[in-house]
C-alpha positions, 0 to 999 in steps of 0.5 A, a space after each residue: 640101508 647103507 648110505 653113500 659117504 657124504 664126503 664123496 658128494 662134497 668132492 664134486 667141484 664147483 661146476 654145477 650139474 646139468 640135466 639132459 633129458 632128465 638125467 643129472 650129469 656130474 660136471 667132472 673131468 675123467 681125472 676127477 672121476 677117477 679121484 672120486 672113485 678112489 674116495 668111494 673105495 676108501 669109504 668102504 660104503 656101497 656106491 654105483 656109478 653110470 657112464 651114460 650115453 645117448 642110448 641110455 637117455 633114449 631108453 630112459 624116456 620110456 622106462 621109468 625105472 631106468 630113469 630113476 636109476 640114472 637120476 639117483 646114481 652116485 656118479 653120472 658120467 658123460 659117455 658120448 660126444 653128442 652129450 657134450 654138444 648138448 651141454 654147450 647148447 643148454 648153457 652148462 658145458 661139460 668138460 669132456 667125455 668120460 667113456 666107460 671104455 676109457 674109464 675102466 682101463 684107467 681104473 684097472 691101472 689104479 687097481 693094480 697100483 693100489 691092490 684093489 680087488 676086481 671082479 668081472 661079471 657078465 659077457 660070454 665065458 670065452 670073452 671074460 676068460 680072454 679079458 682076464 688072461 690079457 689083463 694078467 699079462 698087462 698088469 701082473 700085480 692086478 688082483 682079479 678077485 673073480 669073474 663069472 658069466 651067468 647063463 643068459 636069462 631075463 633080469 627076473 629069471 636070473 639066479 640072483 642068489 648064486 651071482 651074489 654068493 660069488 661076488 660076496 665071497 670074492 669081496 671085490 673093491 670094484 665090480 664091473 657088470 657087463 649085462 648091457 643096458 638097462 639090464 646091468 643098471 637094474 641088476 646093480 640097483 637091485 643088489 649093490 646095497 647088499 653086496 657092499 662093494 664100494 664101486 659097482 658100474 655097468 660097463 657095456 661092451 668094455 669086457 669085449 674090448 679088454 678081451 680084444 674081441 671087439 675093436 675100438 674106433 681110431 683115436 681121430 674118430 673118438 676125438 671127433 664124436 664118430 665112434 658110433 659110426 665106426 661101431 655101426 659100420 662093424 655091426 650094421 645089422 645090430 646097431 643101424 636101427 638103434 642108432 638111427 632111432 637114438 639120433 632122432 629121439 635125442 635130437 628132437 627132445 634136446 631141441 624141445 628142452 633147449 626151447 623150453 628150458 634155455 631160450 624162454 628163460 633167457 628171454 625173461 632175463 633169468 640168472 639161473 646159475 645164481 639161483 642154482 648156487 643158492 639152492 646148492 647151499 640148501 644141502 647144509 640142512 641135509 640132516 632134516 627134511 627139505 621143502 623148496 619154495 618155487 613161488 615166483 619162479 616162472 621157468 627152469 633151465 637145465 642147470 636148475 633141474 640138474 641141481 634139484 635132482 642132485 639135492 633130492 639125491 642127497 636127501 634120499 641118501 640121508 633117509 629124508 624127504 624132499 618136496 617142491 612147493 608152489 611150482 609155476 605152470 612153466 616149471 611143471 611143464 619143464 619137469 613133465 617135458 623131462 619125464 620128472 613130474 612124478 619123480 618129485 613130490 610136489 605140493 601147491 603150497 608150503 602147508 600142503 608140502 608139510 602134510 606130504 612130509 607127514 604122510 610119507 613119514 607115516 608110510 614108513 611105519 605102516 607100509 603094509 596095512 589091512 584093508 577095509 573090503 568086506 567081501 575079499 580079504 585085502 591088504 594095502 601097500 603104501 609108498 615106494 616098493 624098491 630094493 631099499 625096502 623090498 625085504 620089509 614089504 615081503 616080511 610084513 605082507 607074509 605075516 599078514 597073509 599067514 592067516 589067509 587060508 581061505 581059497 578066496 583070493 587075497 587082494 593087495 591094493 596098490 593104489 597107495 604105491 607110488 612106485 615099484 622097481 624090479 626088486 618090488 616086482 620080484 616080491 610080487 612074484 614071490 608072494 603069488 608063488 608062496 600063496 599058491 603053495 599054501 592053497 590060496 591066491 594073491 591078486 594085485 589091484 589098483 596099480 597107478 600108471 607109474 607102477 603099470 609102466 614098470 610092469 609093462 616094461 618087464 612084461 609082467 602086467 598080465 601076469 601080476 595084474 591078470 585074472 585071479 584064476 590064472 595068476 597062480 599057474 602063470 606065476 608057477 610057470 614063470 618061476 620054473 621056466 
């Protein structure tokens, strides 16, 4: 597995991150973001960044996989004036809006100067062709290494092999993905490690902007946070309901976050930033596992949560474990409010935290094991099934299933699986198809609520957790549709 370059993480300025609805925003200006991206390219290691707007955050409230992708991005930028307003209310002001539609042109200028190779992925064929033509005229020295508009399909039905082949052959430094949220972010999370592209980013409608097919709002509307109103006026049938829902959900959830994470801590006289800086120093032990003792801490504020998310990100990137110990009821309520209670490993005390680390270390060496069921051949999955290890789950499970030639179904117990992402879902589908071709069946049982949520979001709960006599036929139908 490729890890992000540690020097990139050290570049982030002294301004502390802030969590808004569970998403940790990097406290950077547009110029600092461009500099950081340049360092990412120079590192030659794979990274992905997110330009998150209000709609991203609202979608993430009901999508555990998207929530995790946003939390673990190597750089999270504020693409929305309402997010700037929210950061002021929450006590840790972000310096400015860094919109993807502004960032991409700046990156293209830098790419033309430094001869970065650029790949445009997504949008319609006409739109991407027009964008390439206009870019060639505007930046004659820009190296467009390739572009591709794959047929429109749902995430798991896409021809991932063909898309990856085209990108890998082009060897870009910057990959702009225009599949829309959350499809682009989930596709990027599935593949950015294998692609090896230094910087991958979902760009929404930016390719259409570059092509001149969609107009941006006047500058005065952009400056005053009214670009959403301009876009809604241009496409009322498509955007009116979405924007109204986003404003409603975002508004009342921000109010709840302010009340619980800002107003109550201030009443108690908490010095959040002093505590946050002490936690930031803990990154010096990134080469080891980390337990954060929260005993005696009655409340969190938004900066505390943002910093904890960044700390966890650092330890995950280093292949280490990160556990919170002795969290008070107030802290647990704050994490639950932001949809993060299951995002962290939490223990009632330090001894229990050490046991969690021991258990999770053991999972890495026994991610797939044989079960103890007497009547049904059974396997057990343990830990997290993600893009980082889905290939290992596939190989280990396939090896154990080779001897299962009986017509009776083989059950894979998911009760030990804490989380499964879209790459994990792909492995589950492949296993069903592979077993069906060998004359046997695979059924998945015991899925935890967090796993069921991911399956429901992908509309695969009935397919993967359905009756054994139906799953093989349904899986075959899914693979050929």
